[in-house]
N, C-alpha and C positions, 0 to 999 in steps of 0.2 A: 529683669522685671521690676527692679527697684530703681527709682529715680534718685540721683545724688547718693549712690552707694558708697562713694568715697568721702562724703561729707564736705566736699571742697567747692561746691558750686558758688558759694558766696564769697570765696577767697579771690581777691583780685590778682591776676597774674602779674609778673614783673613787667614793668613798662606801661601799666595802666594807672590812671589817677581818677579817684571818685570825685564826681561833681557835686556841688552843693545841693542840687535838687533831689539827691538820693536816688535818682532814676538813671542818669547818664554817667558814662565813664568816658575818659579821653586818653588816647595813647600819647606817649611822649612826643610822637611825631605830629599829633594834632587831629587824629581821626576820632570823631565823636560817635558813640553808639549807646543804645539802651542796654541796661544791665539789670536793673530792678532787683538788687540784692541777690543776683545769681539766678533769678527766675527767667531771665531772658527779656523778651519783648513785653511791653505793657499789655498789648492785645492778647497775648497768651494768658496772662494773669486774669484779665477780664473775661475772655472767652471761655476759659476753663474753670471759672469761679474758684480760683485758688485762694484759700484763706491766708491771711498774713502769718508769717512765721519767720523766726530769726534764721533758720537753717532750711533752705528749700526742700520741700517734700517731707520733712520730718516735723512731727507734732507730739506734744507731751500732755499727760494727765497725771496730776499728783507727782510731778517730777520736774527736775530742772536740767536743761541741756546747755552745753556751751562747747565751743570749738577749742581743742587743744592743738596749738600750733608748734609745740616743741617736742613733746613726747609722742611722736607719730610712729606708725608701723615700721617704716623703713625710710631711707633717704629720698625716695621718690614721692612720698606722700607729704602733702602740704598741711594736712590736718587729720586729727582724730576727733571722736565725739566723746566728751566726758558727760556721763549720766549720773545724776544723784536722784535715786528713787525714794519717795516716801512709801509707806505701806500701801500696797495695791496700786502703785504707780505704774505708768505705761509709756511706751514710746511707739509711735505709729508712723509708717511710711505709706504714702498714697499711691506709689507707682506712677505710671504714665496715664493719668486720668483713670485710675483704678488698676487693680491687678486682675488679670483674667485667668481663671482656672477651670478645668474640665473634670467632671466626676470620674473617679477611678484613675486619673493620671497622676504621676508622681513628679515632685519638684525637689531639686537639691538646693539646700541652703548651707552656706558656710559663712563664718564670721571669725575675725581675729579680735580677741579681747584679753584684758587682764584686769585684776582686781587685787587690792591690798588685803582685803578680807574676802573669804569665800562668799559667793552670792549666787542664789538660784534664780534662773530666768525661765519664763514660759514663753514660747514662740508660737504664734498662731497666725493663720490666714483666716480672716473673718470678715463678715459683712453685717453691719448694723448690730454688732454685738453677738451675732451667731457665729460660732467657730466652725469653719469648714474643714480645717485640719490643724493639728498642733503637735508640739513636742516640747521637751524640757531639756535644760542643760544646767550644769554648775560651773561657774567660772572661778578660777583661783590661780594664784601665782603672780609674781612680779614681772614676768615677761609675757609678751604677746604670744598667745597660743591659738591655734586654729581649732574651731569646733564645727563639726559637720552633722547634718541631720537630713532625713527624708521626710517629706510632707506629701500625703496623698489626699487629694480633694474628695469630699463626700458628695458634692454636687457642683453643677455648673454655676459660675458667677463671673461677671465681667467688671464688677465695681468693688472688688474686695480690697482689703488693706492688710499689710503686715503689721502685727502688733507684738512687741516685746514687753512683757509685764513682769513685775517683781512683787511677790506677795509680802515679803518681810522687809523690803526696802534695802538700800545700800548703794554703794558707788561702784561703777564699772567704766572702763575706758574701752571704747570700740574703735578698732583700727581700720576696718574694711568689712563690708558685708555684701553678699551676692545671693540672688535667688534666680535659678535657671530651671526651665522645664527639662525633664529627662528626654522627652520626645522632641528631637530636633532633626533637621535634614541630614541623613546619613550619620547621625550622632556627632556632627561637627559644630553644633552650637547655634545654627541659624534657623529662623522660623521656616517651617516646611512650606506653608502657603506662599510665602514671599519668594522662596527659591524656586518653587514649582512654576510660579508666574514668569519668573526670569527664564527658566528652562523652556517654557512654552514658546519663547521667541526664537529658539534655536540659535542662540548667540554664539559667535565664533571668537570673540575676544571681549575683554573687559578692561576699561580704563579706570585705574584706581590709584590712590584713594579719591580721585575726583578732581574738582577744580580749585576754587579759592582756598579751601581748607589747607591745601598744600603750602600755600604762601604764608598764611597767618597775617596778623596785623602788627605784630611786634616780633622781634627775634625769639622771644620766649615762647610764642604761640606758633611759630613756623613748624611745619611737620618734619619730624625726623624719624627715619625708619626704626632706629634703635629704641625709640620710645614705645613702639607698638608690638614688640615681641617679648617673649618670656612670660612668666606668670602674670595674670591680670592684675593682681594686687601690687605688682612691682612696676607697672606701666604708669608713668606720670600722666595725669589727666591734662586735657588741653581745652582752652576756651576757643571754640571755632568762630570764624567770621560770621557764621549764620546764627550767632547769638546764644548758643547753648554749649555747655561743657560736656566733654565726652571722656569716659574712662578708658577708651580705646580697646575695649574688649574685642571689637571687630578691628583687628590690626593686620599687619602685613602677612603674617602666617595664615590667618583666616581667609584673606583675599586669595592668596595663592591656592589654598585648599579648595575654595569655591571654584576657582578656575579649573582646577583638576577635576573636581566632581562633575562639572558641566561640560568638560571638554573645550574650555575657552582658552585662548592664548592670553597670557597676562600682558597688560600694557601699563607699566608702572610710571607714575608721574612723580618726579623728584623736585624738591625745592632747589632752585638754582643759585641761592644766595641772595635772594631779594624777598622782602615781604610784599604784600599785595600792592601793586602800583595804582590800583583804583582806590586805595584807602590810605593815601599818604605814605608812600613806600619808604622803607629803611633798607639801606644797602649793607650787606655783610662784607667786611674787609679783613685782610690779614688772617690771623689764626681762626677767626670765626668763619670766614669763607672757606678756608682749607678744611675745617672740621665738617662743614656742610657737604663739601665735595667728597670727603672721605666717607661720610654717611651714605652717600649714593653708592659708592663702590662696595661698602659693607652690605648694603641691601642686596646687591647682585650676588655677592658671595653667599649670603644667607639662602638665596633662592637656588643657585646652581652650583655652589661650591661643594667640594667633597665633604663627607662627614668627619674628616680629619682636620678640616680647616677651622679657624676660630668660630666663624659664624655658622658654618655647616654643622659643627658640634651642637650649637644651640638649637638649630633646626631639628637635628636628630633627637635631642632631649625633649622636643615638643611633639615627638611621635612621627616624624617623617625623615627617616635616615637617608632615603634616596633623594636626589635633587628634584626640585620642582622645575617647571619651565620658566623661562624669562625671555620672552620674544622681543618685546619693544620697550624702549625707554624714552619717555617724553621729558625733555629738559625744561622744566618750569611750566607755568600755567599762565596764559594770557599776559606774558611779559613781552617787552619790546624795547627798542632803542639801544644806544651804545653800551649802556651799563649791562643790559641783558646779553648783548653779543659777546662782550668780554667774558662773562660767566659761562655762557653757552659754549664758547670755544674751549674754555678750560675743562669743562666736564666732558665735552665731545672727545677731546684729545685723549684724556685719561681712560675713558671707557673703551675707546677703540684700541688703545694699546693693550689693554688687558682682556677685553671681550669683543673682538672684531665681529663676531657673529650677531651681536645684538643690533637691532635696527633702531636708529635714533630718530626722534621727531622734534622739530623746532616749533616755537610758538608763532614765529613770523617768517617772512621770506628773507631770511638772513643771507641767502645766496646772492641777493642783489648788492650786498656789501662785501662780497668776497669770502663769506663763511661757507664751509662745507655743509650741505643740507641734503639728507636722503629723503626726508618727508617733512611736510609743513602742516600744522594743525590750523584749520580755519573754523571759526564759530559763527553761527547765524541764528539770531533771534529777531523775529519780525512778525509781520502780518501774514494771513493766508495769501493775500494778493501778492505780496513780495515773493513768496516761494513759487506760486504758480507762474508768475512772470519770468522766473529764472530757471525754467526747465532746461534751457540750453546753456546755462551758466558756464559749464566746463567744456563746452564743445571746442572752444578756441584756445584753451590753455596750452602753453608751450610743453610739448611732449619731451623736450630735452631737459626740462627743469625737474625739480624734485617732485616726488609723488605727493598726493594730498590726503590728509586725514581730516574728514569733517567730524571734528571731535564733539561739538555741541551744536544741536540744531533743534529748534522748536518754535511754534507759533506762540509768542508771549505778548502780542499786542493786538489791538483791534477788538471786534465784537465777539469773536468765536473761540477765545482761549479755552482749551480743554474740551472743546465740543467737536462734533463730527466734521463741520466745515473746515476747521483748522487741520484735522487729520487729512482731508483731501488735498490741501495745499502742500502739506509735508510729503504726502504720497507722490504728488507730481514732481516735487524737487528730487525725491529719491529715485524716481524713474530717470531723471537726467543724470543722476549719479551712476545709476546702473548702466546706462548707455556709455558712460565715460569711465568705466572701472579699470581701464588701462592706466589712467592717471589718478583716479580717486580709489584708493585701495582699502580704505577703512571709513566707516561712518557709524556714529552713535548718537542716540537721543540724549538729552540732558535737561534737567536732572532725572535720575532713575527712580528713587524712592522718596516718599513724603509721609511722615507721621502727620495726619490731618490736624491733630491738636496742637502741633508746633510748626505750622507752616511758616517758612521764611521766604519762599519763592513760589511762583505759580506760572505755568502748570508743571506737574511732575508725572512721569509715566505711570507709576504704580503707587496708589495711595493706600494707606492702612491706618487702623487704630490698634488698640491692644488685642483685638481678636478677629478683625475682618480685614480684607484687602480687595482691591479692585483695580482693573486697568482702565485708563481713560481711552476714548476712541483711538487716539494715536497709537496706543499700545497694540491694538489689533492690526493697524497698518504694518507696524514693524514685525508683528507675528506673521502676517501674511507674506511679507517679503522674505523673512527669515526662513520660512518653510517652503518657499518656492523660488529657489535661487537659479536653477539652470546651470549649465556648464559653459556655454558660449553666448555672447551677445549676437543677435541676428540683426542684420541691417533692415530697418523698417521705416516707413513714412506714414505720417498722419495727414489727412486732409479734413479740415473742419473749420467751423466758424469761431467767433470770439464771444465771450460772455458779455452781457450788458453790465453797466456799472452796478445796477441793483442786484442782478444775479450774482455778480462777483463780490458781493459783500459790502459795497459802498452805499450806505444809506445816508440820510440827511445829516446825521450827527458825526460823520467822518470828515476829517480835515485832509485836504489834498496837499497842503503846504503848511509850514510853520508861519507864525506871524512875521510880518516884515514891515519896515517903515516906508512911508511915502512922504513927499514934500507938498504941503498945501498951505494956502494963506488963510489965516483966521478971518472970519467975518465975511467970506466970499462963498458963493455957490460953486460947486465943482461937478463935473460930469464924470460919473464912473460907468465903465462898460467892460464887456468882455466879448470875445468871439472864439469859436472853436470849430475845428474840423473833425472832431471825434477822437483825435489822438493828442492834440495839444489844446490848452486853454491859454489865451493871451489876455492879460488884464490891463486896462487903460484908465488913466485919469487925465481928463481934458485932452483926449486924443493921443497922449503920449504913453507908449508901452512901459509898464511898470514891472511886469514879471510874466514869464512864460512857463507853464506847468505841463508836465507830461501826465496824461490821464492814465491811471492804472487800468490795465487790461490783461486778459489772460485767455488761454485757449479753453474752449468748452470741453475739449476732449484731449487727453494725453495718454500715450501708451509707450511701452517698451516690450521687446520680444527677446526671450532667451530660449535656448533649447538644450536638450540632452540627446543622447543617441536615439532614444525612443519617443521623446515627447517635444512638443512646442509649448512654451509657456508665454502667455500674453497677459501683461498687467496693464490695466486701463483705469483712468479716472474720468468720470462724467461730472463736471461742475454744474451742469445745467439742472434746472428744476423740473425737467421733463425727461421721459424715456428717450434715449438716443438709440435709434436703430443703426448700429454700426455695421457697415459692410466690410467684411474681412476677406482679403484675397491672399492666398498662400502660394508658395512656389513648389509645394508638394502635396500629395494627397494624404488625408487624415481619416481616421475612423469616425463614424457618425456619432458615437457616444463620447461625451466628454464631461468634465466636471468644472464647476465654477465655484470658487470661494469668494464670498460676497460680503462687503461691508456697506450698509446703506441706511437711510433714515431721513429725518428732517435736519435742516442745516444746524439748528441749535441744540440737537439732541446731545445729552451728556449722561454719564454714569454716576450713580450715587450709591450709598450703602442701602438705600431703600430700593433702588433699581440698579444693582451692580452690573447687569448685563443688558441694559436697555440698548446699548450699541455694542454689538459684537459680530465677529465674522461667522458666517454659516457656509457650509459646503453643500451644493445641490448637484444632482446628476442631470445632465442635459442631453438632448439628441438633435441631430440635424447638421452636424459639422461636415464640411467638405473643403475642397480647395477654394471654394467661394461660397460664403454663407453669411447670414445676418445674425448678429448677437444684439439683443435689446438690453442696453445698459440702463439699469434703473436710475432714477434721479438721485443726485448727490451720492455717488457711489464709487467705491473702489472694487474692481473685479479682477480676479486671477483665473484665467482660462487655462486648463491643461488638456491639450489635444494629443492623442496618440497617433504617431506616424504609421502609415500602412506598411512601410518597410524602412530599413535603415537608410538614412539620407545624409 
């Protein structure tokens, strides 16, 4: 609940160079990024009204603070905080745009501190000078000592701060501090509302720790498994490519525990010995590469090794003596080319020698260059129209090739990002995936979570602040699909028209092509023209064809059918702005009563903290089903029909 609990946010990692403007930093390989003295992006500072301070999130009154870079808590800590209090001096942490507490609930605080002379400190969670809960401690001794206390809130508050005050004054060195709510999901340290939203999707696997953070922008910021296990205060913090520093309290162990708690298969993404190729990549070679490969093997041992093994013993000491699952290993993230293939092959070979049961995933189609490939990760970010046009994208994929993992997919371009219409496009694409699940074995939206006060990417499936959370419309699509899987894909056919350009989201401000050059003579008039057959637009200058452009189009209606022994499940998208009377013909008889889970609204509808469920799925009971019947699909909707068979079929 405390921001910059390790006091290290303003410390530049190895391989970074501060720029003269005081805002930007540059890696030794040349990648430029905003840093803002560790606050992250300038727009975070402005948008969150963050007052200037030397050490992010920490402020003083009648006191002086400075970073101690030598006398730190342990070898993994880059800094400690040296405090010199005057009488009635104080130190305050603002949390993540405030600290949120609930009346009657308890919070555990611990800190590591030492002092040459005994010093009394008062610790309080307060709001505008009003103490909501507090406690006291006395720090003494020349060595860092851990101090623990319980804090129980007297009332609700979402804008509180943590204050450490000193009545008599004195000097103290703080090595690390943490404030956590006692009430977490299954007692495993994660926010209950966020985990329950994830659980509501009925997820079967989780890709972690995610995308580009695995790679880092420098060798020092590349993700290593061993940095994310053990006590939180012994985990070195990392500056992520998404502009913030993490103390890695949510680490490898916690991800595995979450997978176990929700019945998900773990899909671990390892660093393959390269920093992010999209951010001026650095290649690890020699001992550095060997060390990174070994880190991957150590991670697997931590997950599934016996409790007598080196890393299995650490897992047991963390409270999980029995092995976790470790189903999938993705080798790298969004990596490509010969340098990647060399590293991929090295890791693939070593993993298969020791753990042949683990299913590996490549970042590109390495099989085209002779590399072994069980599964390939493909990422898609584009417009609603892009996804709707590609319902049949996987129909013609080579069934003799590797399986496909659609690891990242989302509408992040166009007019409808984060809105209902984007969710319709994604739903249509998912229907194509579901029809082709003999080749596409895994799919996941990305990114999953977003702290709205520190947004670095948009859209994200589940949004939250320090006390609220909501799902965007796409969340409900994934929820509907996750809760209505079926067991077999049923052969089905759609017959329907196409959406007009306007219906399909292409308004006057959308570009059908990137800018391109033409050859004209200055000072002369030229005749510009175009012709179209509704599918192609041909552009002419002086009668000469300059460019031919495909007009985006998409089906007005898309569906997929699965079934179980007892039920038929029909998923359908209506892109049109009118009710679509869908004639459904089945090859078996069904009962008249059926249910429809429905997501619908206006094209631009979106959810907010003011209206967190403006767009959400509802389930209604319907009547009138038979082997031939009509279902009226609402405008701009995703529908899931569950029909009960009259007899086993």
